[in-house]
N, C-alpha and C positions, 0 to 999 in steps of 0.2 A: 634698512635691514634687508638683506637679500632673501628672496623667496625662490624655492625650487619646486619642481613637480616630481612626485614619486607615484609609482603604480600602487593601487590599492585593490586588494581582493577581499570581497565580503561574501560569506555564505548567506544566501538570501532566501532559499526555499527548501523545505523538507520534501520528502517523497510524497506526502499526502496532503499537506496543508496549502495555504495561500498566504502571500505577503504583499501588502500594498505599501509602496514607498512614495513619499511625496517630496522629500528633500533631505540632503545630508550636508553638513558643513563642518569645516575644520576651525578650531579656535586655539590660539596660542595661550599657554598658561600665563605668561607675563603680559603686561599691557603692551600693545604694539606702539610703534612710534607715531607721532602726530600725523605724518603723511599716510601711514598705513591705516590709522584709525579713520581718517577722513575717507579713504578709499573703501574701508569696510562699512562705514556708515552709509555710504552711497549704495553699497550692496546689501542694505537692510541688516545692519547689526554691527555695533561697535565691537572690535576685537575679532571679527570673523575674517579669516584669510581667504576663504573660498566657499562657494556654494554650488552644488549641482541640484537642479530642479528636475526630478524625475517626471517624465511625461512631456517635458518641454523639449522639442526637437533641437532647437538652437543650443540650449544648455547642455544637452546630452552629447551633441556633436563636439562642442567645445571641450568637453571633458573626456573624449575618446571612449564613450560608453558602449559596452556590449552587454547584452543580457538575453541569452537563449532561454526559451521557455517562459518569456514574459510578454506582456502586452500592456498598452496604454488604456486606461479607463477614464472616461469623462465624468466628473462629479456634477451634482445637480446645480451647484452654485458657480459653475464655470471652472472649478479647480480640476486639475488632472493628477493622476497617480499612475505609477507603473506597477502592475500586478504580476507577481511571480506565480505561475500556474503550477499545479501538481505535475511532477515529472512523468514522462511516458513510461519510464522504467524506474520503479521505486529504488532509491539509493539512500543509505544512511547519511551520506555526505551532503545531500541536497544539491541545489543548483548554484550557479555563480553569477554575480554582477561584477563587472570589471570596469573601472574608470580611473581617472587621475584627478588629484586635487592638489592645490598649492599647499605647501607646508612651511613652517618656520624651521630652518635647519639647525637652529641654536637652542630654542626653548622647547619645553614639553608641548605637544600638540594633543588636542582632544577632538573626538569625532562625535557629532550629535546627529541622531537620525530621528526623523518624524515618520512613524510607520503605523500600520494597522496589522499586527502580526497574526491575529487569530480570527479566522472567518469560517463560516459554514453556510453553504448554499442550501436553501430550503425549497426544493423543486415542488411546484404545484400548490404552494401555500399563498393565499391571498388574504388581505385584510377584510375583504367583503365577506368571506366565508368564516373567518375567525378573527373578529375585531379586537379581541382581548389578548394582550401579550404579557408575558411574565418571564423575568430572569431570576433563577434561584441559584445562589452561590453557597456552597458548602465549604467553610473555611478549613475544616479538618482534612478534606481530601483534595482541595483546590479544583473541584469540579463546578462548572457553571452549566446549568440546564436551561435551555430555551423552551418555553411552553406557550401554547396557544389555547384559546377557549372560544366557544361559541357564545357562552352566556356569562363568563367571568366566574363560574362556579366549578365546572368540571374542566380539568386541565389535561392537555395531551402534551407530553414531552416530544419535541420534534428534533432536538439536537442536544448533544452534551459535549463539552470541551474541557480538556485539562488546561487550567489557566493558573499557573503559579504566581499569584499576586501577593503583595504585602497585605496586612490586615486592613488598611484603609485604602480604598480605591475609588475612582470616579467611573461610573458606568452610564451608558445611555443607549438609545435606540435611534436609528436613522431610517428615513423614508426615501424612496426613490422618486417620489413626487410630492406635491403639496399635501400636507396632512396636519391635523390638529390632534394632539394627544389629550384625552380627558380622563378623569377619575384616576389620576396618577397617585400612587402611594408607595411608600417603602415600609415593609414590615420586617421587624427583627425576629429571626428564628430563635426558638427556645434553645438554650444550651443543651448540647448533646442530643438534638433531635434526630430521629431516624428519617432520612430523606430517601425517597424512592423515585427512580426514573425508569421509564420503559421505552424500548425501541422495537420497531417491527421490521422484519425483512420477509416480504411475501406473507406467508401465514404463520410465521414463527415470531413469537414475542420474547424478548430478553428483558428481564426485570433485574435492575441493579440497585444497590443501596450502599450507604456509607456504614462505617463502624464507629459508633460513639465509644468513648474510652471505657465506659462501664458495661459495655455489652459483651455477653459471652457467646450466645448462639442466636439464630434467627429462625422465625417461622413465617412462611409465605402463605397468604390466603388469597383466593380468587372468587370473583362474583361476576354474574352476567347482568345484574341489575343494580348493584351497589347496596343491596339490602341483605340478601342471603349469601352467606360466605361458606366456602369449603377450603379446608387446608390442603395444599398441594405439596408442601415441603416443610418438614419439621426439624427443629433443632440442628440446623446446618451451620457450619462455620464458614461457609462460602459467602460471597458477596454478590452472587448472581444466580438467577434461575431462568431456565429456558422452557417456554411453553409453546406447544405446536397446535396447529389446526384452527387458528383464528381466520376464518374465511368470511364470516358474516357478523354484523353487529359490533358489539363492544365487549371488552372484558376489563373488569376492575381488579386492581391488585393492592394489597397492603402488606406491610412487613412488620412483625412484632419482634422486639429484641428482648431476650431474657437477660436480666441484669445481675451483676455480682451480688447485690443485696437481696436477691430472690424475687424482685419485682419484675415488671414488664413495661415496655414503652412501645407504643404502636404508631406507625406513620399515618399520615393522611392518605386516603385512597388516591390512586392515580389510574388513569384509564388508557387502554390501547384500543384503537379503532381499526377495524378491518379495512383492507384495500377495496377501493371502489371497482366496479366492472371496468371502467375506463382505464384505471391503473393496472388491473390484471391483464387486460388486452395489450396495453402499451408495453408492459414488461415481457409478455410473450413475443411481441414483435422484435424485441431486442435480443432474442436467443441467438447465440453465435452459431452459424451453420458449420463453421470449421470444426466444432466439437462433436458433430454427429454424422452418421452415414447420410449420404445424399438422399437415398430413398426414404429413410425415416424422417428426415427434415422436411422433405416435400410433403409427406403425409401429415406432419404436424402443422405446417403452414396451411394446408388445405382445410384441416379441421378448425383451426383458429378463424379462417375466413368464414367457414360455415357458421360458427358460433356468433361471430360479430354480426352476420346478416340475419340471424334468427331472432328478430326483434319481438316475436310473438311470445317468447318465454320471459319469465321474470328474471331479474338480475342475479338473484342467488343461484338459480339453476344454471345460468350461463357461466357464472364464476366457477361452479363445481365442474362444469364441462371443460373449461380451459385447464383446470388442474388435471383432469383426467387425460387431456390431450398430451400432456408431458410424458405419459406412459408409452406413447408411440415412438419416442426418440430412442435411438440405439447409439451408444457411444462409438465414436470412431476407433477407440482403443480396442474394440472387438476385432478390428481388421489387422492388428499387429501380428506379424509372423517373425520367427527367429531366423536371422540370416545364418546359414550353415557355414561353419568354419571347420576344416579338417586338419589333422596333424601335418599333412603334406604341404599345407599352405603357409605354415608359420615358422619363423626363424628369428631368434634374437641376434643382436649385433656381436655378442661374445658368448663363450661358453659360460657355465654357471660358476659363481664364486664358491670356493677359492680356486677352482681350476679343474672342474670335473664336467662330465657329460658332453653334449654337443650343443651347437647353437639352436638346432631344431628342438631338442628336448627341453632346453631352457625356455624358449619362447612358448612352447606348448603348455607349460605349467599355468599360463594365464587363461587357458581355454579348456582345461581338463575336467572341469566340473567340481573341483575340490578347492574350497576356500582356504585349506590349510597349506596348499602349495603355492609357489609364486616364482616368477622369473627373478633372477638376481645376477645382474651383469657385473663385469669386472671393471667397467670404466664409468667415470663421472658423467660423460656424455655417451648415451647409448639409446637403443631403440628396439622395437619389436616390429617386424614386417609381416603383413598378411597378404600373400600374393595368390589371387584366384586363378591365375594362369588361363588355361583354355576353358575353364568352367564358366567364365563370364564375369562381369563386374560384380563387386560386392555392393549391395544397396543398403543404405543406412538412413533411417529417420530418427531412431533413438539409440542411445548408448547407455549401457549399465556397466559399472565397474565396482569391484569389491577390493579395497586396499589391503595390503599385508597387515596381519594382526600385529599390534604393538608398534607399528611403523606407518600408520595411516597417512601421516603428513607427507610421506615421500611421494604419494600419488599426486599431491597438489601441484598444479602447474604443468603436468604432462600434457602434450599437445597431440591431438589426432590430426594426421595429415592424409591427403589423398593425391595420387599421381596417375596420370593417363599415359605417360611416356616412359614407363619403366624406371622411374625414380630420378629422371633428369631435372624435372621441376616438380614442386609440391604446392598444394593448396591447403591453407589452414582451415580446418573444419570445426574444431572445438578445443578449448583449453579447459582442463579439469579444474574446478574450483576447490575451495577448502574441503578437505575430506576428514572424516572422523572415524573412530574405531567401530568395528563390528557391524557395519551396515552397508547396504547397497546404495550407490549414488547414481542417480539417473539424470540424463540431459536429453532434451529434444533439439535436434539440429535446426537451424533457421530454414533450411530447405533440404530436400532429399539429396543425399550424396550417393553417387554411383561411380565407383572407380575400380579398376582391376587390381590396384595396389594401394593398401592402406598402411600407415605407419603410426605407432605410438612413439613419439620422440620425447626423450627425457634429457634435458640439458642442465638439470639442477642437482645432479648427484643423488637422484632417488633410486638409481639402479633398476629402473623398470619394475618396481615392486608392486605389480598389479596382480593380486591373487586370482581374480576372475574377471573376464571381459565378455560382454554379450553385445551383439549388434541386432537391432530389430528394424523392420520396415513395415509400412502400411501396404497391405495387399489391395489390389483393385477390387471393388465391390463384387464384380461378377466372379472373382476367384474365391471369395470368402465363403 
């Protein structure tokens, strides 16, 4: 039976998750011939037409494999897998794995994949510090919560994942080194139990819970010792509560559901633990300097250095000092200045539809400060030019546009171009993404644009319907 190769495209990674692939194989629906079966058996599986072993360089080369944003990971037992990393830029389409596999051109083919699609890294967590591990699965919401504990009694949720599984699943834990699991047990949750998970970002705790079918509203209680409780949210229909200011110690949370029969059902307490001094300092060191003025960032770094070296004070005081240091930071957005555009600089490619005014008056409607007016050209391919002339180059770091009311989609796809030679050649600076009604749309250019001539080019029959256009640039700090 002849076998051909076809290109196969598989979506392999979402913008935020990770995917580990260890092997894919094609199998024909009908039984292969004796010769093919013998070949398939030699390739580890009767009926298998082909196999790509991800992580195996020879196998990947033989199958013309390409996989941007992936890397090979070595397993503890000598196995290898290819891990699809989170994309640098989040995209709903995810990433691609491309390869070729042999297929049966006559019969139905099936593709089998061995993968680990749902992972979550737990930075800074060690078995030495928290030797007790627990996975809690809520069937009704398809959430799985990973929890750790020092003593097996008080549990801290360290990760939660949406995992749409069937009702019967196999689950397990893996260790990166030699390990022995003891005191292993599986407990069945009570039907319609209220399950609570907490997550902490810096000093902000987010408490989340499920909704049993018979629950109407929820009340959230908080405690600092697990004994004395105060109500922080009453009779809410939400499924999350945000609590700020956890900089020291622990906070316990429990959620009570008010039921349709008038009764209540209360969750087990769960705990959130404040960030350590080491964690607070490490997070401060990761502050992105590009978001702040240079002077303020330098002052912030100097203060963090001082706090880290001040070992004579207790950790709580130093943690408070790091939080106070953030007040020194001044946003770079405070340096933004409006690029001035005058009526004499602007002209559209045509007069206004259906045949009135001038090119200049038509183009100026995109800069006149009135979102009720807009350029409206006569041609499907049209543009608006902004020519600075002798005034000097137009400097742009940020762009703001307000689309025409009731026709917002016409702005989508319009391209901002720049020219330094009077329009002989053009450089693409930005393409306007999907636009919606009644709102400003902002975009930051990848780098500062400085051109004497700018153009908004509309090649999609949008008639240059940009009701308002604004250019902004970052002033030098000494000018601010």
